[in-house]
C-alpha positions in Angstrom: 54.2 152.9 258.1 57.1 151.6 259.0 56.7 147.5 257.8 58.9 145.5 255.3 58.3 144.2 252.3 58.6 141.2 250.4 57.3 142.1 247.0 55.7 140.9 243.8 58.3 138.9 241.5 57.6 138.9 237.8 59.3 135.8 237.1 60.7 136.8 233.7 64.5 137.1 234.3 67.0 134.8 235.6 68.7 135.8 238.5 72.2 136.8 238.7 74.6 138.8 236.0 76.0 138.0 232.8 74.6 137.6 229.2 74.3 141.2 228.5 73.5 142.2 224.9 76.7 143.3 222.6 74.9 146.3 222.2 74.8 147.4 226.1 78.5 146.2 226.2 79.3 148.6 223.4 77.1 151.6 225.1 79.1 150.6 228.8 82.2 151.1 226.9 81.3 154.0 225.2 79.8 155.6 228.3 82.7 155.2 230.1 85.3 156.2 228.0 84.5 157.8 225.9 81.7 160.4 225.8 83.3 164.1 226.4 86.4 162.8 225.8 87.4 164.2 222.5 88.6 161.0 221.4 89.7 160.4 217.4 87.4 157.1 215.7 88.1 154.2 217.3 88.8 151.0 214.9 86.6 148.2 214.5 89.3 145.8 216.0 89.4 147.5 219.0 85.6 146.7 219.8 86.4 143.0 218.7 88.5 142.1 220.6 86.7 143.7 223.7 83.5 141.7 222.9 85.4 138.5 222.5 87.1 138.6 225.6 83.7 139.2 226.9 82.1 135.9 224.9 80.8 138.5 222.1 81.6 135.9 218.4 83.3 138.2 216.2 80.1 137.9 214.0 77.9 138.7 216.2 80.3 141.9 216.9 80.1 142.7 213.7 76.5 143.0 213.2 76.1 145.0 215.9 78.2 147.8 214.5 76.3 147.7 211.5 72.9 148.0 213.4 74.0 150.9 215.5 75.5 152.9 212.5 72.2 151.5 210.3 70.2 153.0 213.4 71.8 156.5 213.6 73.9 155.6 216.8 77.6 155.0 215.7 78.8 157.0 212.5 81.2 154.7 210.3 84.0 156.0 208.2 86.7 153.7 206.5 90.6 154.4 206.6 91.9 152.1 204.0 91.1 148.4 205.7 90.2 149.9 209.1 86.6 150.8 209.6 86.4 153.4 212.5 83.4 154.2 214.3 82.5 157.3 216.4 79.1 158.2 218.6 76.4 160.0 217.0 75.0 163.0 218.5 71.7 161.3 219.2 74.2 158.4 220.9 76.0 161.1 223.2 72.7 162.3 224.4 71.0 159.2 225.5 74.7 158.4 227.3 75.1 161.6 228.6 71.0 161.3 229.8 71.4 158.6 232.1 75.2 159.8 233.3 74.1 161.9 236.5 72.6 158.4 237.8 75.6 156.4 236.3 77.9 158.2 237.9 76.3 159.2 241.5 77.9 158.8 244.9 74.4 158.3 245.7 72.3 156.7 243.0 69.4 155.2 245.3 68.9 158.2 247.9 65.7 160.4 247.3 64.4 162.7 250.3 62.4 160.3 252.8 58.6 160.4 252.4 58.5 162.2 248.7 56.9 160.4 245.8 55.9 161.2 242.3 52.6 160.3 241.1 51.5 159.7 237.5 48.3 158.8 236.1 47.7 158.5 232.4 45.1 156.6 230.3 46.5 156.5 226.5 44.4 155.2 223.6 44.4 151.5 222.5 45.5 152.9 219.2 48.7 154.6 220.1 50.4 151.2 221.7 53.6 152.6 219.9 53.4 155.8 222.3 52.2 153.1 225.0 55.4 150.8 224.3 57.6 153.9 224.6 56.2 155.5 227.6 56.3 152.5 229.7 59.9 152.3 228.7 61.2 155.7 229.6 59.0 155.9 232.7 60.7 152.4 234.2 64.2 154.0 233.5 62.8 157.2 235.0 62.3 155.1 238.0 58.3 154.6 238.3 56.5 151.3 238.9 53.1 150.5 238.5 50.9 151.0 240.7 47.5 149.8 239.0 46.4 150.3 235.7 47.4 153.5 234.6 48.7 154.8 237.6 52.6 154.9 238.5 54.3 156.2 241.2 57.7 157.0 241.7 60.6 157.9 244.7 61.8 161.5 244.6 60.4 164.0 243.0 60.5 163.6 239.5 60.6 165.7 236.4 57.9 164.3 234.3 57.4 166.6 231.8 61.3 166.2 231.2 61.0 162.6 231.3 58.6 163.1 228.5 60.8 165.6 226.5 64.1 163.4 226.3 62.8 160.3 225.4 60.6 162.2 222.7 57.5 161.5 224.3 55.6 165.2 224.1 52.6 163.9 222.9 52.8 161.3 225.6 52.0 164.7 227.8 48.4 165.3 226.8 47.4 161.9 228.4 49.0 162.4 231.6 48.7 164.0 234.9 51.4 163.9 237.7 52.0 165.6 240.9 54.2 165.8 243.8 52.9 163.4 247.3 53.3 162.1 250.5 51.7 159.4 252.0 48.6 160.6 254.7 48.5 158.9 257.6 47.1 155.1 257.8 48.7 154.6 254.4 50.5 150.9 254.7 53.6 152.6 252.2 55.4 149.0 252.7 52.2 147.3 250.7 52.3 150.0 248.2 56.1 149.6 247.4 55.6 146.0 247.7 53.1 145.9 244.8 54.6 148.7 242.7 58.0 146.9 242.3 59.3 143.3 242.4 61.4 144.0 245.4 62.8 140.3 245.3 64.3 140.5 241.9 65.6 143.9 242.5 67.5 142.5 245.3 68.6 139.2 243.5 69.8 142.1 241.6 72.0 143.5 243.8 73.1 140.5 245.3 74.1 139.1 242.3 76.2 142.3 241.1 77.7 142.0 245.1 78.7 138.5 244.8 80.3 139.2 240.7 82.2 141.8 242.0 83.4 142.1 245.6 86.5 140.3 245.3 87.2 142.9 242.3 87.8 141.8 238.3 88.8 138.7 237.1 90.3 139.1 233.8 93.3 140.7 233.4 91.4 142.7 230.3 91.2 146.3 231.7 89.0 147.6 228.8 86.9 144.2 228.8 86.3 144.3 232.8 85.3 147.8 232.3 82.9 147.4 230.2 81.5 144.5 232.0 81.8 146.5 235.2 79.2 149.0 233.4 77.1 147.0 232.3 76.1 145.3 234.9 76.1 148.5 237.1 73.7 149.9 234.9 71.3 146.8 234.9 71.2 147.4 238.7 70.1 150.8 238.3 67.5 149.7 235.8 66.0 147.2 238.5 66.1 149.9 241.6 64.8 152.9 241.5 65.9 154.2 244.9 63.5 152.3 247.1 63.7 153.6 250.8 65.2 150.7 252.6 63.3 151.5 255.4 60.6 149.9 254.0 62.5 146.8 253.0 63.3 143.6 254.8 66.4 142.6 256.0 69.6 144.7 255.4 68.9 145.9 252.4 72.4 145.9 249.7 71.9 149.4 247.6 74.6 151.1 249.7 76.6 147.7 249.1 76.7 147.5 245.7 77.6 151.2 245.5 80.5 151.0 247.7 81.5 148.0 245.3 81.1 149.4 241.7 82.8 152.8 242.7 85.6 151.0 244.1 86.2 148.6 241.4 85.9 151.9 238.7 88.5 153.9 240.5 90.6 151.4 240.0 90.1 149.9 236.4 89.2 153.5 234.9 93.1 154.6 234.9 94.3 151.9 233.3 91.4 151.3 230.9 92.0 155.2 229.9 96.0 153.9 229.7 94.8 150.9 227.0 92.6 152.5 224.9 95.4 155.4 224.4 97.6 152.7 223.5 95.2 150.7 221.4 94.3 154.2 219.5 98.1 155.0 219.4 99.0 151.7 217.6 96.2 152.0 215.1 97.4 154.7 213.2 
């Protein structure tokens, strides 16, 4: 049971970081710098400058702000010729939902030997529900073991996952259990079948390569936004797989150390920069 795995590769994504969608960058900005801080509405110009420094064209940035407003994630107000934005309650709840893991000093750790098994059978007529369910389960750390059977490391509050994702109806089609492997189960093989282990390692390695030397730009707002978006991409890929079943020197602990090292450096500088931006816009 203490073997190591290479794992499958989905082949659907290119290795490395970068290429974030503007909305992902804006969520990183809000989640890192704004949520629960009682800040005034933020002028559109702040977002345009931050996104421009990250390679997002002004037209794409404005389109993203408009789309997030139409989708109920941002509230827009007009002060003369200046458009200002705040998070809606819906968006704040989305960001708080993931905050425990984003800010956790050990986001990849679980009690050794504990797993959650989930079985569900979704009618073909409910493809909309199936898609939302798969997205929620992936963020919660589940990997697909076989059709209708998912597994996650640790004990997952599956009912809470359904409820927070607005999927109460999904629970009618699912059963879940806390589980431990029986003697004779090849856990390393199980992990390799359920998750793209090689791809997950590439995510960690790319993050380490990108940030081991620290920020590369002189805009603290842009750099902390990029750091958060890069880190969230790593968290989405790695549910906290037990390192003893993985080959080589598994890089999760090093990724975590690098993220918090540069977050501690960038956060106070970025807070000061944002306060200056808001002061100048009054």
